[in-house]
C-alpha positions in Angstrom: 25.9 -44.2 -58.2 28.6 -41.5 -56.3 31.1 -43.5 -54.8 33.2 -41.1 -52.9 29.7 -40.0 -51.4 28.5 -43.7 -50.7 32.3 -44.1 -49.2 31.9 -41.2 -46.7 28.6 -42.1 -45.5 29.9 -45.6 -44.7 32.8 -44.4 -43.0 31.7 -45.5 -39.5 33.9 -42.3 -38.1 31.6 -40.2 -39.8 28.2 -41.4 -37.7 30.3 -41.2 -34.5 31.2 -37.7 -35.2 28.0 -36.4 -36.0 26.6 -38.8 -32.8 29.0 -36.7 -30.9 28.1 -33.7 -32.2 24.3 -34.7 -31.5 24.9 -35.3 -28.0 26.7 -32.4 -27.3 24.0 -30.1 -28.6 21.7 -31.9 -26.1 24.1 -32.1 -23.4 24.2 -28.2 -23.5 20.3 -27.5 -24.3 20.0 -29.6 -21.0 22.6 -28.0 -18.6 21.2 -24.6 -19.8 17.7 -25.5 -19.2 18.9 -27.4 -15.7 21.2 -23.7 -14.9 17.9 -21.8 -15.8 16.0 -23.9 -13.8 18.1 -24.1 -10.5 18.5 -20.1 -11.0 14.7 -20.1 -11.0 14.5 -22.0 -8.2 17.1 -19.9 -6.4 15.1 -16.7 -6.7 12.3 -18.7 -5.7 13.6 -19.7 -2.6 16.1 -16.7 -2.0 13.7 -13.8 -3.1 12.9 -10.7 -0.6 9.5 -11.7 1.2 8.8 -8.8 3.8 6.0 -9.9 5.9 4.0 -8.7 8.7 5.3 -10.9 11.8 3.3 -8.4 14.6 1.0 -6.4 15.5 0.2 -4.6 18.8 -0.5 -1.6 20.9 2.0 -0.1 23.5 1.0 0.2 26.8 1.4 3.2 29.0 0.8 1.6 32.3 1.0 -1.4 34.5 -0.8 -1.4 37.7 -2.1 -3.8 39.7 -6.0 -4.9 40.7 -6.3 -2.4 43.6 -5.4 0.2 41.7 -7.3 -0.4 39.0 -10.8 -0.6 40.7 -10.1 2.1 43.2 -8.3 5.1 40.9 -11.0 7.5 40.1 -10.6 7.6 35.9 -13.0 10.0 35.1 -14.0 8.2 32.0 -14.3 4.5 31.1 -10.6 3.4 30.4 -9.8 0.0 28.7 -8.0 -2.5 30.9 -6.7 -5.8 30.0 -5.4 -8.5 32.0 -1.6 -9.4 31.9 -1.5 -13.5 31.3 1.4 -14.9 32.2 1.6 -19.0 31.6 -1.8 -18.7 30.8 -2.8 -17.5 34.2 -4.5 -14.0 35.2 -1.6 -12.1 36.8 -3.9 -9.7 39.0 -1.9 -7.1 36.9 -3.4 -4.5 34.1 -2.3 -2.7 31.3 -3.9 0.3 29.6 -3.2 1.2 25.9 -4.4 4.8 26.0 -3.2 7.7 27.8 -4.9 11.1 27.8 -3.8 14.4 26.2 -5.1 18.0 25.6 -6.2 18.4 22.3 -6.3 21.6 20.0 -9.8 21.3 18.3 -9.2 24.4 16.3 -5.9 22.9 14.6 -7.1 19.3 14.9 -4.0 18.4 17.1 -2.4 17.9 20.3 -1.4 21.1 21.8 2.1 21.1 22.0 4.4 20.3 25.1 1.9 19.0 26.8 2.2 15.7 28.2 -0.3 12.9 28.8 -2.3 12.2 31.9 -4.3 9.0 33.2 -7.3 10.6 34.6 -9.7 13.0 33.7 -8.6 15.1 36.9 -5.4 15.1 35.8 -6.5 17.7 32.5 -7.3 20.8 34.9 -3.4 20.6 36.4 -1.7 20.1 33.1 -4.0 23.2 31.4 -3.1 25.2 34.5 0.8 24.0 33.8 0.7 25.3 30.4 -1.5 28.5 30.9 -4.2 27.5 28.6 -8.2 28.6 28.5 -10.0 25.6 29.5 -12.8 26.4 26.7 -10.4 26.1 24.2 -9.1 22.6 25.0 -10.6 19.0 24.7 -9.3 15.8 26.2 -8.6 13.1 23.5 -7.5 9.4 24.0 -4.2 8.7 22.8 -3.1 5.0 21.3 -0.1 4.1 19.5 0.2 1.2 17.3 3.3 -0.6 16.6 3.6 -2.8 13.4 6.9 -5.3 13.3 8.2 -6.3 9.3 10.4 -9.1 8.7 12.3 -9.8 5.7 12.0 -13.5 5.7 13.3 -13.8 2.3 17.6 -14.1 1.6 18.3 -11.4 -0.5 18.0 -7.8 -0.1 14.1 -6.0 -0.5 15.0 -2.3 -1.5 12.8 0.8 -1.3 10.4 -1.0 1.3 7.7 2.1 1.3 4.7 1.5 4.1 1.6 3.1 4.4 -1.2 2.1 6.8 -4.8 3.4 6.6 -7.6 3.2 9.1 -10.5 2.2 7.5 -12.7 3.2 10.7 -12.0 5.4 13.6 -15.2 5.3 15.2 -16.9 8.1 13.3 -17.7 6.4 10.5 -14.4 7.3 8.6 -11.8 6.1 7.2 -8.1 8.1 7.0 -4.3 7.4 6.8 -2.8 7.0 9.8 1.1 6.1 8.6 3.3 6.9 5.4 6.6 6.9 4.8 8.9 9.7 4.0 11.4 7.4 2.8 12.6 4.1 1.5 14.2 2.0 3.3 16.5 -1.4 2.7 16.0 -4.6 4.5 18.7 -7.6 4.4 17.9 -11.1 4.4 16.3 -11.8 7.9 16.6 -8.1 9.0 13.3 -6.4 10.4 12.4 -3.3 10.9 9.0 -1.1 12.9 7.0 1.5 12.4 5.3 3.5 14.9 2.0 5.1 14.5 -0.7 7.4 16.6 -4.5 7.1 17.0 -6.3 9.9 18.5 -10.1 9.5 19.7 -12.2 11.8 21.8 -12.6 10.9 25.0 -16.1 9.5 25.2 -15.6 7.5 21.3 -14.0 3.7 21.5 -12.6 1.9 18.7 -15.4 -0.1 16.7 -15.5 -3.8 16.8 -13.7 -4.8 14.7 -11.3 -1.9 13.9 -10.1 -2.9 10.5 -6.6 -1.6 8.8 -4.6 -1.7 5.7 -1.2 -2.4 5.5 -0.1 -1.3 1.9 3.8 -2.7 1.2 5.9 -2.6 -1.5 9.6 -3.5 -2.5 12.0 -4.0 -4.7 13.4 -7.8 -4.9 16.1 -9.4 -7.0 14.6 -9.8 -10.8 11.3 -8.2 -9.5 10.4 -4.7 -9.3 7.4 -3.3 -7.2 6.1 -5.7 -5.3 3.1 -4.6 -3.9 1.5 -6.4 -1.5 -2.3 -5.1 1.2 -2.4 -6.9 4.5 -6.0 -6.6 6.4 -5.5 -6.4 9.9 -8.5 -6.6 12.3 -8.4 -5.6 15.6 -11.1 -6.4 18.7 -10.9 -3.6 21.1 -12.9 -5.8 24.2 -10.0 -8.8 23.9 -7.2 -6.8 22.7 -7.0 -9.7 20.2 -5.1 -9.1 16.5 -6.0 -10.8 13.3 -4.1 -10.0 9.8 -2.3 -11.6 6.7 0.9 -12.3 5.9 
């Protein structure tokens, strides 16, 4: 038997030192895991979260009931009663204006003004010196989407695209695509405005469906992609959307 070795292992100070090293290693592993877990939790709480906060049509006009009933519209406008404190106020909003449309180039006629009744169309055509046979009258609606970064860190390279899945003609089309990418600090918001054009005899289908395609980059996470479905009921002016 090796007395030196036996004496070495019999020394309690050696075991105390070994135990201290083992405890130090365990402590290091635990602290490393704790820091990793804390960082993971912090990232989860503070990661950028770009969400759809609101979507709506912008009203072109607010009128009283008498005006709404007696005006010679010349077409069937969509009028929605304004409710305040859960009571109808006897006032209405319209989310459509009428515009002159170039059917050859499929665009609103440049420098033309919007108007409210079909009887105003000849006046605007005359003002611009246009041939009435080359002009159509379309409805124009403006839709706005508000987005908010509900996270605590910067959302970078935010890119937005909106598709109208059916404009009433049975076809789908892109109605907005951001041409530049923006950055959103935590808690900050951005809004995007887009146009919808319809022949005067057409209406939005019920329901009207949209897809919001959203992409951005957050801390430690690149290319976060989201598709948010949006539905609109044009008879009740009512929106349903996911976040």
